[in-house]
N, C-alpha and C positions, 0 to 999 in steps of 0.2 A: 602500609595502611590503604585499604580499598575504600574509595569514596562512593557513596550510595545515594540515589534519589528514589523515593517511593512515589508511584503514580497510580492512583486508584480513586474513584469517585466515592468510595465507601470509607468514611473515617474509621469505622471499626476494623475494617480489613487492614488499613495502614497501621493502626495501633497494634494489631497482632504481629505484623512484620517487625515493627519497631521493638516490641517486647522481645521477640525471638532474637533480634540482632544484638540486644543488650548482652547476650551471652557470648558474643564473638567480638573480642576487643580489637581484632585486626580489621573490623569494618566500621566505618564512620558515616552516619547519615548527614548529608549536607543540604537536603531539601525534600519537601513533600508537595505534591500537586494533586488537585482534585479532578483534572481533566487533561485531555491531550494538548489543548492550546497552551495551558500553563506548562505542561511537560516540555514542549518544544522550546519555550523560552528558558526554562530552568536548565535544560541540558545544554543549550547553546551558550549560556552564560557561565555555568559552573563546570561543565565537561566532566561528569562523573565517570568512574570506571565501570560501574554496574548500576542498572535500574531494575526495580521490581515493578512490573508493568501489568496492569489489568487490561484485558482486551475489550470487553464490553463496557464502554463509557459514553456519556452524552457528548454531543458536539461532534467529535471525531473519535474513532475507536483506536485501540493500541496499534494495530497494523498500519492504519492510515498515518498515525503519528510517526512511526518508524520510517515509513516510505519517504517522508519529506525531510528527514535529517540527512545532512551531508555525510557525517561520520558517526553513525549510531554507536553508543557504548554497548558493553555486554548486557545481556537481558536474561532475567529469569521471569517468566510469565506467571501471573497469578490469575487464574481463570476458572470459569465454569463451562468451558467449551465442550463440545460433544466428542464422542469416541473417535470419529473419523479424523478430526483435527488433532487429537492426541497422537494418533499414528504418524501424522505428518511431523509433529514435534520430535518424536522419537527417531524418525528417519533422518532428520537433520541434526541429531545429537544436541538439540537445544532443550534445556530443562524447563519444566513448568511445575507449578504447584496448583493442583486441582482443589478448589475450595469445597468444603472447609479442609484445611490441612493441619497436621499435628506438628509439634516442635521437632519430632524425630524426622518427619518427611522434609521439613524445612532445612534441618541440619544436613541431610543427605544432598539436597539441592546445592547448598553452599559448597559442600565437599566436591561435588561433581563440577561445579563452576571453576573451582580452584585448579582442578586437574585438567581442564580443557586447554587445548592449544589456542593460540591467538586467532588462527584461522577459524576454528570452531566457534569461538566467541563472536566472531564477526560474520557468521553465516546466516544471519537473520533474513537477508534479502532473498536467498533461495527458498527459505521457508515461506515467506510472504507470497512469493510467486506461485507456490504449490497449493495454497489454500484459497478456495473461492470465498470471497467476502460478499454477502448479499447486498451490502451498502453500495458496492461498486456498480451495480446495475442501475443505480439512481443518481450517483454523484461521483465526482473525482476531486480529491483534496490536493491542492497545489500550494506551493509557497511562492510568493512574489515579493522580493525584498525581504522585509522583516514581517510581512503579513501573511496569514494563512487565508486561502480563498477556497470556498466550497463551490464547485462548478456543477450544477445540475446537468445530467447527461442530455436532457432534451434541448439544452441551449448550445450544445456542441455542433459545429458545422462539419468538421472532419478532424481526423487525427493523422499526423504526419511523422514518420520516422525521422529522427535527427540525431545522428551519431548514437550515443548511449542513452538518449532521451526520446521522449515523444513530445511533439508540439500539439497542444490541445487548442484548436482554433475555435474561437467564439466571436460573438458580435463585438466584444470588448478587446479584441486582439487575441494573441495566443499566450498560453502558459506552458512552461516546460515541466515535464514530469519524468523522473527517472524510472522508466518501466519499458517493457517490450511490446511490440505490435502483437505478437502471438498471445500475450497475456490478455490484452483487451479484445482480441478476436474471440477468445474463449469466454471472457467475462461479460461483455456487453450483450444486450438483447439482440440475437441474430435476425430478428424480424425488423429491427430498426437500424442496426449498424452492419454494414457489409464491407468486407475487405476487398477492394477492387484492384489492388496493386500491392506489391511487396512493401511499399512505403506509405500506403494510404488506406484508411478506413473512413467511409463517409456515412453521414446520417441520412437515411433515405428520405426523411422529411424535407431535406434541403435540396434534393435533386430536382432539377427542372427538365433536363433532357440529356440525351446521349448524342454526341456528334462524331462523325468520322473525321479522322485526321489524314490518314492515308488509306490505301486499300485494306490494310489489315490492322489498323490501329484506331482507337477511339478515345474520346475524352468525355468526362462527366461534367456538365455545366450545373453549378450550384446557384441557389437564389442570391448569394452574395456576389455573384459574377465570377467567382473563382472557377478555373478550368482544371480539373484533376485527371491525370492520365490513368487509363485503364490498361491493365495487362490483358493478354488473351484469356487467361484463366479468370481474371476478374470480370471481364466483359461477359463471359459465359455464365459466371455465377450471378451477375447482376440481371441478366436476361431471365434466368431461371426464377429468381426471386420476384421479378416484375411480371412474370408470366407472358413473356414476349418471345 
């Protein structure tokens, strides 16, 4: 028996999935949620095998919700996303239901999910990294303990690579995010956030000055008093952006 949670802010959309699932006795619905915050709690508590997940939802979207789950379940997306995103879904062998969808298309998605390998069912992280999310230019959603925190990008001092995570440094301390530096280098506004080192991206609004360390090395001094090392390439990139 496959346990299922439905996550969609539209009650009608959830009711359609519920109706279609009634024809599949080997699937059992164990929860329904109207937004990503509820979804994280339900998934953490009930640990379903599969979720039907809308992408465009209030508060946090479906991708942001998946990013903060330690061990996300299998996913079938229910979405009205554009064609570019659909190509990314297909590239990563993850199924989706483009709204509005028929029972035949729904049944096909279930059949595909059943035939997928465990690795394919768990490949959502590579999909998330491949799709640019407009919300990420304005905020980063993180988990701290049992709470979800929305961090506006203008409040970020700098980002720091930390093993398989990123430390998001702010006035309130730092938050851990399971993501890559290259992802944020591509996603954040390049006029505001500059990668100055393999391990650091700084918010230009926080920069006060650049100081030499040795003949060929430099550090960036931030308003918070933190000194962040610059690589040679990062120093050249920073000078170009600043026009010096």
